[in-house]
C-alpha positions as CSV (number, residue, x, y, z in Angstrom):
1,X,108.7,98.5,92.8
2,X,111.0,97.7,90.0
3,X,109.2,97.1,86.5
4,X,110.7,95.6,83.3
5,X,108.7,94.6,80.2
6,X,106.7,91.7,79.8
7,X,105.5,90.5,76.4
8,X,102.2,89.0,75.4
9,X,102.3,85.1,75.2
10,X,105.0,84.8,78.1
11,X,104.2,82.7,81.0
12,X,105.2,84.5,84.2
13,X,106.4,82.8,87.3
14,X,105.5,84.5,90.6
15,X,107.6,84.1,93.8
16,X,106.5,85.5,97.1
17,X,108.3,85.3,100.5
18,X,107.2,86.9,103.8
19,X,110.1,88.9,105.4
20,X,110.6,91.5,108.1
21,X,108.1,90.3,110.7
22,X,107.1,92.6,113.5
23,X,104.5,92.2,116.3
24,X,101.7,93.5,114.0
25,X,102.5,92.3,110.5
26,X,105.4,91.6,107.8
27,X,106.4,92.5,104.4
28,X,105.4,90.5,101.5
29,X,108.3,90.5,98.8
30,X,107.7,89.4,95.3
31,X,109.6,88.6,92.1
32,X,108.0,88.1,88.6
33,X,110.1,86.4,86.0
34,X,109.5,84.8,82.5
35,X,109.3,81.1,83.0
36,X,111.4,80.1,79.9
37,X,114.2,82.7,80.1
38,X,114.1,83.5,83.9
39,X,114.3,87.2,82.9
40,X,113.1,89.2,85.8
41,X,110.1,91.4,84.8
42,X,109.0,92.9,88.4
43,X,110.1,93.2,92.0
44,X,108.0,94.5,94.6
45,X,107.1,94.6,98.4
46,X,103.8,94.9,100.0
47,X,103.3,95.7,103.8
48,X,100.9,93.3,105.7
49,X,99.2,94.6,108.8
50,X,96.7,92.6,110.7
51,X,93.4,94.5,111.9
52,X,91.1,93.4,114.7
53,X,87.5,93.0,113.0
54,X,85.6,94.1,116.0
55,X,87.4,97.5,116.9
56,X,89.2,97.9,113.7
57,X,92.6,98.7,115.4
58,X,95.9,97.2,114.5
59,X,96.3,93.9,116.2
60,X,99.2,91.4,117.0
61,X,99.6,88.8,114.3
62,X,97.5,85.8,115.2
63,X,99.4,82.6,116.7
64,X,97.6,80.3,114.2
65,X,98.9,82.4,111.2
66,X,102.6,82.4,112.6
67,X,102.4,78.4,113.2
68,X,101.7,78.0,109.4
69,X,104.3,80.3,108.4
70,X,106.8,78.6,110.6
71,X,105.6,75.3,109.0
72,X,106.7,76.2,105.6
């Protein structure tokens, strides 16, 4: 993650986009910036993996979730 300085009183804008889909998950990339100046404050990426609640093992991405993502 890349981090820059944010200051008290600034209003931050957070943008997130899912990327790099595979059978079991995807990356969620984000960017945070100051609303007024558009100055970048942070960049990052989080890995998301789906887990079956019953056996607690990695599970394929649910089709309903993918349908909602594709509709965006």
